[in-house]
C-alpha positions in Angstrom: 0.0 0.0 0.0 1.0 3.6 -0.6 2.0 5.0 2.8 2.3 8.5 1.6 -1.4 9.1 2.2 -3.6 8.5 5.2 -6.9 9.6 6.6 -7.7 11.9 9.5 -11.4 11.6 10.1 -12.9 12.1 6.6 -9.9 14.0 5.3 -7.1 12.5 3.3 -3.6 13.7 4.0 -0.4 13.4 2.1 3.2 13.6 3.3 4.0 16.4 0.8 2.8 19.9 1.8 1.9 22.3 -1.0 3.8 25.6 -0.3 1.1 27.6 -2.1 -1.6 26.5 0.5 0.6 25.2 3.4 -1.8 22.2 3.4 -1.3 18.6 2.7 -1.1 17.9 -1.1 -4.4 17.5 -2.9 -2.8 16.3 -6.2 -4.8 14.4 -8.8 -1.7 12.2 -9.3 -0.7 9.0 -7.5 3.0 9.1 -8.4 5.5 10.9 -10.5 8.9 9.8 -11.9 11.2 12.4 -13.5 14.2 11.9 -15.8 16.7 14.7 -15.4 20.4 15.4 -15.7 21.0 14.5 -12.0 19.2 12.6 -9.2 18.9 15.8 -7.2 17.0 17.6 -10.1 14.9 14.5 -10.7 13.9 14.4 -7.0 13.0 18.1 -6.7 11.1 18.2 -10.0 9.2 14.9 -9.2 7.8 16.6 -6.1 7.1 19.8 -8.0 5.2 18.0 -10.8 3.3 16.0 -8.2 2.2 19.2 -6.4 1.2 20.9 -9.7 -1.0 18.0 -10.7 -1.4 16.5 -14.2 -2.3 19.7 -16.2 0.3 21.8 -14.4 3.0 19.1 -14.8 2.4 18.9 -18.5 2.7 22.7 -18.9 5.9 22.7 -16.7 7.6 19.9 -18.7 6.7 21.7 -22.0 8.6 24.7 -20.7 11.6 22.7 -19.5 12.7 20.5 -22.4 15.6 19.0 -20.4 13.0 17.0 -18.3 10.9 14.0 -19.0 8.3 12.5 -16.7 6.0 9.6 -16.1 2.8 10.6 -14.4 0.7 7.9 -12.7 -2.9 8.9 -12.3 -5.1 7.8 -9.4 -6.7 5.1 -11.6 -3.2 3.6 -12.4 -3.0 4.8 -16.0 0.1 6.6 -17.0 1.0 9.7 -19.1 4.5 10.3 -20.6 5.7 13.8 -20.8 8.8 15.2 -22.6 11.2 13.3 -24.8 12.4 9.9 -23.6 13.2 6.6 -25.2 10.9 3.8 -24.3 12.6 0.4 -24.5 10.7 -2.9 -24.4 12.4 -5.4 -22.2 
């Protein structure tokens, strides 16, 4: 199970806090993986894209052509952003 979310009463909480609201994240995404020039950049931008949600993440990656990302929606479907090579194993 994903331990990054939990319930407090009827409210769902997330371990990431959105600095715009100072509240637990309310992202429409379940998970984000970012490909970047360094692990540090990938980590920071994965959190950023998660907090922005699917539409905001797509716009962000469109402006930052050195990034690529895999967004996992709440229903488990994925969306690829940016340029990356997909290799079948």
